[in-house]
C-alpha positions in Angstrom: 32.2 -47.8 -26.8 28.6 -46.6 -26.4 29.3 -45.5 -22.9 32.1 -43.2 -24.2 29.7 -41.8 -26.8 27.0 -41.2 -24.2 29.5 -39.3 -22.0 30.6 -37.2 -25.0 26.9 -36.4 -25.8 26.1 -35.5 -22.2 29.2 -33.3 -22.0 28.4 -31.6 -25.3 24.8 -31.0 -24.2 26.0 -29.5 -20.9 28.5 -27.3 -22.6 25.9 -26.0 -25.1 23.4 -25.4 -22.3 25.9 -23.5 -20.2 27.0 -21.4 -23.2 23.4 -20.5 -24.0 22.8 -19.5 -20.3 25.9 -17.3 -20.3 24.8 -15.6 -23.5 21.3 -15.0 -22.1 22.8 -13.5 -18.9 25.1 -11.2 -21.0 22.1 -10.0 -23.0 20.2 -9.3 -19.8 23.1 -7.3 -18.4 23.4 -5.3 -21.6 19.7 -4.5 -21.4 19.9 -3.4 -17.8 22.9 -1.2 -18.5 21.1 0.4 -21.4 18.1 1.1 -19.2 20.4 2.7 -16.6 22.0 4.8 -19.3 18.7 6.1 -20.5 17.6 7.0 -16.9 20.8 8.8 -16.3 20.5 10.7 -19.5 17.0 11.7 -18.7 18.1 12.9 -15.3 21.0 14.8 -16.8 18.7 16.4 -19.4 16.4 17.7 -16.6 19.2 19.5 -14.7 19.3 22.6 -17.0 15.5 22.9 -16.8 15.6 23.0 -13.0 18.5 25.4 -12.9 16.9 27.9 -15.3 13.7 27.9 -13.4 15.4 28.5 -10.1 14.4 25.2 -8.7 17.1 23.7 -6.5 16.7 20.3 -5.0 19.2 19.2 -2.4 
């Protein structure tokens, strides 16, 4: 009986650990996506400034 309980505990610990890792990765992806969005918005906001000043970058 204790062997079965041990297997259940190990399986539960593994499942919790895997879930926590997946949540951590999801949060990292969200953070990176937000960073990319900010960079793209900054770049987009600069376009009218370059166009109005006659600066064209190919």
